[in-house]
C-alpha positions, 0 to 999 in steps of 0.5 A, spaced: 499 499 500 505 504 501 507 504 494 500 506 491 501 513 495 499 519 491 498 526 493 491 529 494 486 533 498 487 534 505 493 534 509 491 537 516 498 535 519 498 539 525 492 536 528 495 529 527 501 531 530 498 534 536 494 527 537 500 523 536 504 527 541 498 526 546 498 519 545 506 518 545 507 522 551 504 517 555 509 512 553 515 510 558 520 510 553 526 514 554 527 515 546 520 517 542 520 518 535 514 521 531 515 519 524 511 523 519 509 521 512 506 526 508 504 527 501 504 534 501 504 541 504 499 542 510 493 545 507 485 543 506 480 546 502 477 551 507 481 556 511 487 551 513 490 554 506 497 557 506 500 560 511 495 558 516 496 550 515 504 551 515 504 555 521 499 550 525 504 545 523 510 548 525 507 550 532 505 542 533 512 540 531 515 545 536 510 542 542 512 535 540 519 537 541 517 540 548 514 534 550 520 530 549 519 527 542 523 527 536 519 529 530 521 527 523 518 528 516 518 523 510 515 526 504 514 524 497 512 532 495 517 534 489 516 541 493 518 539 500 524 543 500 520 549 500 516 549 506 519 542 510 525 546 513 521 551 516 516 546 519 521 541 521 528 544 521 533 543 516 535 536 519 528 534 521 525 532 514 527 528 508 524 527 501 523 520 498 523 521 490 519 515 489 514 511 493 517 505 492 524 507 495 519 508 502 521 502 506 528 503 505 528 510 507 524 509 513 529 503 515 535 508 514 532 514 517 529 510 523 536 507 524 540 514 524 535 517 529 535 512 534 542 511 535 
């Protein structure tokens, strides 16, 4: 199913990050990684468009870090380099060129982040 991922429509990343942060904050593990897989820029067809979606996501990422989580984003969006550094920091994201690369890239990123 990962190979069939295609970008489209709603990407309310901030809400998903906040929900995952609440769930992971209850975990006793010392190291908690929050891996976000996305097909594109945070947006929706309503008011979550443009700067609002970006800043909502950025604040959710900062709150996740403050909660002791390590958020990291993998994106298949060709334009990810334009907005993901602002949301996740320079080293907090990576781009996957083709969905078929995702399993190997996930394993590599996981190994690097959990050393």
